[in-house]
SEMAR-512113 format. One line per 2 residues: number of its first residue (from 0); their letters; for each residue x, y, z of C-alpha. Coordinates in steps of 0.05 Angstrom, whole numbers, plus 5000, padded with zeros to 4 digits. Example, Ala and Ser with C-alpha at 12.3 -4.5 7.8 and 13.67 -1.06 7.14 Angstrom:
0> as> 5246,4910,5156  5273,4979,5143 $
END
This chain:
0> lp> 6137,1290,6864  6090,1344,6839 $
2> qr> 6032,1295,6844  6053,1279,6914 $
4> la> 6056,1352,6931  5989,1363,6900 $
6> sl> 5959,1305,6938  5991,1332,7002 $
8> av> 5964,1401,6987  5894,1371,6975 $
10> aa> 5900,1331,7040  5923,1394,7076 $
12> qe> 5865,1433,7048  5817,1379,7068 $
14> et> 5847,1376,7137  5843,1453,7141 $
16> wq> 5770,1450,7119  5755,1397,7172 $
18> sr> 5793,1438,7225  5753,1499,7205 $
20> qq> 5688,1459,7209  5708,1433,7278 $
22> lq> 5728,1504,7299  5661,1531,7275 $
24> aq> 5624,1475,7311  5664,1489,7375 $
26> rq> 5649,1564,7368  5574,1548,7361 $
28> em> 5578,1502,7421  5615,1555,7460 $
30> ar> 5562,1608,7441  5508,1560,7463 $
32> lq> 5543,1546,7529  5554,1620,7541 $
34> ee> 5480,1632,7529  5463,1577,7578 $
36> ls> 5512,1607,7628  5479,1675,7619 $
38> ra> 5410,1645,7631  5436,1607,7692 $
40> rq> 5465,1671,7721  5399,1707,7710 $
42> dg> 5362,1649,7743  5412,1651,7801 $
44> er> 5401,1726,7809  5325,1716,7809 $
46> wa> 5331,1660,7860  5377,1702,7904 $
48> sa> 5328,1760,7900  5270,1714,7917 $
50> lq> 5309,1685,7976  5326,1754,8003 $
52> ra> 5253,1775,7997  5230,1711,8032 $
54> qr> 5281,1722,8088  5259,1794,8096 $
56> ea> 5185,1773,8100  5202,1718,8150 $
58> le> 5238,1769,8194  5179,1816,8190 $
60> re> 5130,1760,8209  5175,1739,8267 $
62> at> 5178,1811,8292  5102,1817,8286 $
64> rg> 5092,1751,8321  5140,1772,8377 $
66> ae> 5102,1837,8387  5035,1800,8388 $
68> qa> 5062,1750,8438  5087,1807,8482 $
70> rq> 5018,1839,8480  4985,1773,8498 $
72> qe> 5033,1762,8556  5018,1832,8581 $
74> li> 4943,1818,8575  4951,1753,8613 $
76> rd> 4991,1789,8667  4936,1843,8672 $
78> mk> 4882,1790,8675  4918,1752,8730 $
80> gr> 4925,1818,8769  4851,1832,8760 $
82> ll> 4834,1762,8782  4875,1771,8845 $
84> el> 4839,1837,8858  4772,1804,8849 $
86> lr> 4791,1746,8895  4813,1795,8949 $
88> ek> 4749,1834,8940  4708,1769,8945 $
90> da> 4746,1749,9008  4734,1818,9039 $
92> lw> 4660,1814,9023  4656,1743,9049 $
94> qk> 4689,1765,9114  4640,1823,9120 $
96> te> 4580,1777,9110  4606,1720,9153 $
98> gi> 4576,1749,9217  4507,1759,9186 $
100> ds> 4461,1703,9208  4402,1676,9170 $
102> pv> 4334,1700,9192  4313,1675,9260 $
104> ps> 4242,1650,9267  4198,1704,9295 $
106> pv> 4171,1691,9365  4104,1657,9371 $
108> pr> 4047,1706,9374  4008,1709,9438 $
110> dp> 3942,1694,9405  3940,1619,9392 $
112> gl> 3883,1630,9342  3929,1664,9290 $
114> ca> 3983,1636,9244  4053,1654,9269 $
116> rc> 4075,1676,9199  4016,1706,9160 $
118> hk> 3970,1720,9221  3911,1687,9188 $
120> df> 3855,1663,9234  3850,1588,9244 $
122> rl> 3779,1567,9228  3742,1505,9208 $
124> ls> 3776,1502,9138  3845,1529,9157 $
126> rr> 3881,1476,9197  3933,1493,9249 $
128> ys> 4002,1458,9248  4055,1459,9301 $
130> cs> 4125,1473,9273  4165,1411,9288 $
132> rl> 4232,1447,9286  4261,1508,9321 $
134> cq> 4205,1557,9335  4149,1508,9356 $
136> gk> 4099,1560,9330  4030,1547,9303 $
138> vc> 4027,1557,9227  3975,1548,9172 $
140> ht> 3980,1501,9113  4005,1557,9066 $
142> cs> 4062,1577,9113  4086,1506,9126 $
144> vd> 4125,1452,9090  4110,1378,9093 $
146> mg> 4170,1341,9122  4141,1272,9112 $
148> kh> 4139,1229,9174  4171,1286,9214 $
150> gr> 4108,1328,9207  4106,1399,9181 $
152> cc> 4150,1459,9196  4146,1533,9181 $
154> li> 4180,1560,9119  4235,1598,9157 $
156> cy> 4256,1536,9196  4255,1496,9132 $
158> qq> 4299,1547,9096  4348,1547,9154 $
160> rh> 4351,1472,9153  4355,1468,9076 $
162> pq> 4390,1532,9051  4396,1505,8980 $
164> at> 4319,1508,8975  4320,1584,8976 $
END
């Protein structure tokens, strides 16, 4: 029996040693896991801080963008108002100038030997042309425009007939 007790005591000591080894391994594992948990908490706090900072910056950008958009809308509104003012001004000026006629050809001078526009004498080298349009005046080559097969006409009649040429 004493041998049996001794062997049981040895077995119990060995089992105790193994239990202590397992306990020590579990304590080391627990310490490692606690360290990981601590790092994970620190990371979580850093991420939460970064998220709050990003949210704050996003809110600031949105506020700035909203203010800029409001300024742009006000500028657009002002520009539209100014455009309406300018259109009214243009219409008023157009109505004032509507009654103004283009220049009327001057009456034909009484002396048939002079150009109706520049009053130059008609001589051997300065040919006389009859205006084929409104005034029927006699004009020199310089004061007339060639109308092709329709003959020549004075500059004022031509400008009245072709206002884009002025």
